[in-house]
C-alpha positions as CSV (number, residue, x, y, z in Angstrom):
1,M,0.0,0.0,-0.2
2,T,1.9,3.1,-1.4
3,E,-1.3,5.7,-1.6
4,E,-4.6,6.1,0.0
5,Q,-7.4,5.4,-2.8
6,T,-11.0,5.5,-2.2
7,K,-13.5,4.0,-5.4
8,F,-17.1,4.2,-5.3
9,W,-19.5,2.7,-7.7
10,R,-23.1,0.5,-8.4
11,S,-23.7,-2.8,-9.6
12,P,-26.7,-2.6,-12.1
13,H,-26.9,-6.5,-11.6
14,L,-28.5,-6.0,-7.7
15,D,-30.6,-3.2,-8.1
16,N,-27.9,-0.7,-8.0
17,L,-26.1,-2.3,-5.0
18,D,-23.6,0.6,-3.6
19,L,-19.7,-0.8,-3.0
20,L,-16.8,0.7,-2.0
21,R,-13.1,-0.2,-1.7
22,V,-10.4,2.2,0.3
23,T,-7.2,2.4,1.4
24,Y,-6.2,4.2,4.6
25,L,-2.8,5.2,5.3
26,T,-2.8,8.1,7.8
27,R,-6.7,9.5,7.1
28,P,-7.7,10.3,10.5
29,P,-11.3,8.2,11.4
30,S,-14.5,10.2,10.6
31,R,-17.4,8.6,12.7
32,H,-20.5,8.1,10.3
33,I,-23.7,6.1,9.9
34,H,-25.5,4.3,7.0
35,D,-28.8,3.7,6.2
36,T,-28.4,0.1,4.7
37,V,-26.4,-2.8,6.2
38,A,-23.0,-3.0,5.9
39,I,-20.8,-6.0,4.9
40,G,-17.6,-6.2,4.5
41,I,-14.0,-7.6,4.2
42,V,-10.2,-6.2,5.6
43,E,-8.6,-6.8,2.3
44,Q,-5.0,-6.1,3.3
45,G,-3.0,-4.7,6.8
46,Y,-4.8,-3.7,10.1
47,S,-8.2,-1.8,10.8
48,L,-8.8,-0.5,14.0
49,F,-12.1,-0.3,13.8
50,E,-14.6,1.7,15.9
51,N,-18.8,0.7,16.4
52,C,-21.4,1.9,19.1
53,N,-18.4,3.3,21.5
54,Q,-16.3,-0.1,21.5
55,T,-13.1,-0.3,19.4
56,Y,-12.2,-3.5,17.8
57,I,-9.4,-4.7,16.2
58,A,-9.6,-5.9,12.5
59,P,-7.1,-7.8,11.3
60,E,-6.8,-8.6,7.5
61,K,-9.7,-11.5,6.3
62,S,-11.7,-10.3,9.1
63,V,-15.3,-9.8,8.0
64,V,-17.1,-6.6,9.3
65,L,-21.1,-6.4,10.0
66,I,-22.5,-3.2,10.5
67,N,-26.0,-2.8,11.6
68,P,-28.4,-0.1,9.8
69,E,-27.4,3.5,11.7
70,D,-24.7,2.7,13.7
71,V,-22.6,4.9,14.4
72,H,-18.4,3.6,13.5
73,A,-15.4,4.4,11.7
74,H,-12.2,3.1,10.2
75,C,-8.7,4.0,10.3
76,S,-5.5,1.8,9.8
77,A,-3.4,0.7,12.2
78,K,0.0,2.6,13.0
79,N,2.4,2.5,10.3
80,I,1.0,-0.2,8.8
81,G,-2.3,0.9,6.4
82,C,-5.5,-1.0,5.9
83,T,-7.3,-1.7,2.6
84,Y,-11.1,-3.1,3.0
85,R,-14.0,-3.6,0.7
86,M,-17.8,-3.0,1.3
87,L,-20.9,-3.5,-0.2
88,Y,-24.3,-2.0,1.0
89,P,-27.2,-4.4,0.2
90,K,-30.9,-2.3,-0.1
91,Q,-33.2,-3.2,2.4
92,R,-35.5,-4.7,-0.3
93,L,-32.9,-7.6,-1.2
94,L,-32.3,-8.4,2.4
95,E,-36.7,-8.9,2.7
96,S,-36.0,-11.3,-0.2
97,L,-34.1,-13.3,2.1
98,S,-36.8,-16.0,3.6
99,F,-36.0,-17.0,7.3
100,G,-39.6,-18.1,8.6
101,N,-41.0,-16.5,11.0
102,A,-38.1,-14.9,12.8
103,G,-36.9,-12.2,10.3
104,I,-33.4,-11.4,9.5
105,G,-32.6,-9.7,13.0
106,S,-29.6,-7.9,13.3
107,F,-25.6,-8.6,13.7
108,A,-24.9,-9.8,16.7
109,A,-20.9,-8.4,16.5
110,P,-19.4,-6.4,14.3
111,I,-16.2,-8.3,13.8
112,I,-16.0,-11.6,12.8
113,Q,-13.0,-14.3,11.9
114,D,-15.0,-16.6,9.6
115,H,-12.1,-16.8,6.3
116,G,-14.7,-18.9,4.3
117,I,-17.3,-16.2,4.8
118,A,-14.4,-13.6,3.8
119,L,-13.0,-15.2,0.4
120,K,-17.1,-15.5,-1.0
121,I,-17.3,-11.5,-0.2
122,Y,-14.1,-11.0,-1.9
123,N,-14.1,-12.6,-4.9
124,L,-17.6,-11.5,-5.5
125,H,-16.4,-7.7,-4.5
126,V,-13.8,-8.5,-6.9
127,S,-15.9,-9.6,-9.9
128,L,-18.7,-6.9,-9.6
129,E,-16.0,-4.6,-10.9
130,T,-16.4,-6.5,-14.1
131,N,-19.1,-7.7,-16.4
132,T,-20.3,-10.7,-14.7
133,S,-23.8,-12.1,-15.5
134,S,-26.7,-11.0,-13.4
135,L,-27.7,-14.6,-12.4
136,E,-23.8,-15.6,-11.2
137,V,-23.5,-12.5,-9.0
138,E,-26.9,-13.0,-7.5
139,S,-26.9,-16.2,-6.3
140,R,-23.3,-15.3,-4.9
141,L,-24.8,-12.4,-3.0
142,L,-27.7,-14.7,-1.9
143,Q,-25.9,-17.2,-0.4
144,I,-23.5,-15.1,1.1
145,L,-26.4,-13.0,3.2
146,S,-27.9,-16.3,3.9
147,E,-25.1,-17.7,5.7
148,L,-24.2,-14.5,7.6
149,F,-28.0,-13.9,9.0
150,Q,-28.1,-17.8,9.9
151,H,-24.8,-17.7,11.7
152,Y,-24.1,-14.1,12.9
153,S,-27.6,-12.3,13.3
154,A,-29.3,-11.7,16.9
155,R,-32.6,-12.4,16.6
156,G,-35.5,-9.6,18.2
157,T,-33.3,-6.5,19.8
158,E,-31.8,-8.3,22.8
159,A,-28.3,-8.1,21.3
160,R,-28.2,-4.6,20.9
161,T,-26.5,-2.1,22.9
162,V,-28.3,-0.9,26.5
163,G,-29.9,1.7,26.1
164,L,-29.6,2.1,22.3
165,E,-33.4,1.8,21.7
166,T,-34.8,4.5,24.3
167,K,-37.8,6.2,23.7
168,A,-36.0,9.5,23.4
169,V,-33.0,8.3,21.0
170,Q,-35.7,6.9,18.9
171,L,-38.1,9.9,18.9
172,I,-35.1,12.2,18.0
173,K,-33.9,10.0,15.0
174,S,-36.8,9.6,13.4
175,Y,-37.5,13.5,13.5
176,F,-34.1,14.3,12.0
177,Y,-35.3,11.6,9.0
178,A,-38.5,13.1,8.6
179,H,-37.0,17.0,9.0
180,Y,-33.4,17.2,8.4
181,A,-33.8,20.0,6.0
182,D,-35.2,22.4,8.8
183,S,-32.8,24.2,11.4
184,I,-33.7,22.5,14.3
185,R,-32.7,23.3,18.0
186,L,-32.0,21.3,21.0
187,E,-34.7,23.1,22.6
188,Q,-37.4,21.8,19.9
189,L,-36.3,17.8,20.8
190,A,-35.9,18.7,24.5
191,Q,-40.0,19.2,24.1
192,L,-40.8,16.3,21.6
193,T,-39.0,14.1,24.3
194,H,-40.1,15.7,27.3
195,C,-36.5,15.3,28.5
196,S,-34.3,18.3,29.2
197,P,-31.4,19.5,26.6
198,F,-28.4,18.6,29.1
199,Y,-30.3,14.9,29.7
200,L,-31.2,14.8,26.2
201,T,-27.8,15.3,25.3
202,R,-26.0,13.1,27.4
203,V,-28.1,9.8,26.4
204,F,-28.0,10.6,22.8
205,S,-24.3,10.8,22.8
206,R,-24.0,7.7,25.1
207,S,-26.2,6.0,22.6
208,F,-24.4,7.0,19.6
209,G,-20.8,8.5,20.3
210,M,-22.2,11.8,19.1
211,P,-24.2,14.8,19.9
212,P,-27.8,15.0,17.8
213,H,-25.8,18.0,16.1
214,A,-23.5,15.6,14.5
215,Y,-25.7,12.7,14.2
216,L,-28.2,15.6,12.5
217,I,-25.2,16.3,10.0
218,Q,-25.3,12.6,9.3
219,V,-28.3,12.3,8.2
220,R,-28.2,15.3,5.5
221,V,-25.1,13.4,4.2
222,L,-27.1,10.7,3.4
223,Q,-30.2,12.3,1.4
224,A,-27.0,13.8,0.1
225,K,-25.3,10.4,-1.2
226,R,-28.6,9.5,-2.8
227,R,-29.6,12.5,-4.9
228,L,-26.3,13.4,-5.8
229,A,-26.2,9.4,-6.7
230,N,-29.2,10.2,-9.0
231,G,-27.7,13.0,-11.0
232,E,-28.9,16.0,-9.5
233,A,-27.7,19.1,-9.0
234,I,-24.9,19.8,-6.4
235,A,-26.0,23.5,-5.0
236,Q,-30.1,22.7,-5.6
237,V,-28.8,19.5,-2.9
238,A,-26.9,21.6,-0.5
239,Q,-30.0,24.2,-0.1
240,E,-32.8,21.3,0.0
241,I,-31.5,19.3,2.5
242,G,-30.6,22.0,5.2
243,F,-27.1,23.1,4.3
244,T,-26.5,26.8,4.1
245,H,-24.0,26.9,1.6
246,Q,-22.6,24.3,-0.8
247,S,-19.4,24.8,0.9
248,H,-20.7,23.3,4.0
249,L,-22.1,20.1,2.3
250,H,-18.7,20.2,0.4
251,R,-16.6,20.0,3.9
252,H,-18.6,17.3,5.7
253,F,-19.5,15.3,2.6
254,K,-15.9,15.2,2.2
255,R,-15.0,14.7,5.8
256,I,-17.4,11.8,6.5
257,V,-17.3,9.9,2.9
258,G,-13.7,10.4,2.1
259,V,-14.1,12.1,-1.2
260,T,-15.6,15.3,-2.6
261,P,-19.6,15.5,-3.7
262,R,-18.4,16.1,-7.2
263,Q,-16.4,13.0,-6.9
264,Y,-18.7,10.7,-5.4
265,Q,-21.5,11.6,-7.9
266,L,-19.0,11.1,-10.9
267,M,-18.1,7.7,-9.5
268,M,-21.7,6.5,-9.3
269,L,-23.1,8.2,-12.6
270,S,-20.2,6.4,-14.3
271,C,-20.5,2.9,-16.2
272,V,-16.5,3.3,-15.4
273,P,-15.5,2.9,-11.6
274,N,-13.0,6.0,-11.0
275,F,-10.2,6.2,-8.4
276,V,-9.3,8.9,-6.3
277,G,-5.9,9.0,-4.9
């Protein structure tokens, strides 16, 4: 690993499945969230992985499993560097899996050591950079998802971090997703949850590892990614998702996603994957 690179692309064979390959050398970690399940592997090096306020060491061939909306961050171990690959299956794809009436549940642990599944994820990820047949990649992805959810999911909510699903936290999350474009004040959230601003900030930060205003920025960036991938104008997106200026979107997007809004949009709209070093 001699340089930092970030690569985003989509697979048209799998309902526009989003994919990422990134190499970190010295880039500092940036906490962020996804609105989908995130599944991947550490391809090279060692990753220091933070998830829900806990830190994990993920060596090469580790499998990374992130539940939707879990606050997390990757960074490379000192003087080693790290390359990892991620894929982000949409909810409707997950719903196509059937495990009876129990549902698919959530992942019980963010890092697992299963070299068999790691190899399958790696091979699928590499093949999705080429024109692999739709039937083949769909079958391989569904096999991987089936194995992961059958062996590494926690049914129900009992395995989630204590306090994560408190009523106040859930009310705020729902409010952010419904009103992300608005100018939201802490007093509004306090009235919504019937909690003091101090208590509310403390509970929310303990649950997600970031205060409410930082989480709201994460939600806005998620909305920006979706709209930029559809080809919408960057300035319009910035204005309509709640950023005062386009430069504010640029700064937060680059910090959280690792590339600029324009670079991300070009990657997602291009038929040929692009690299940013």
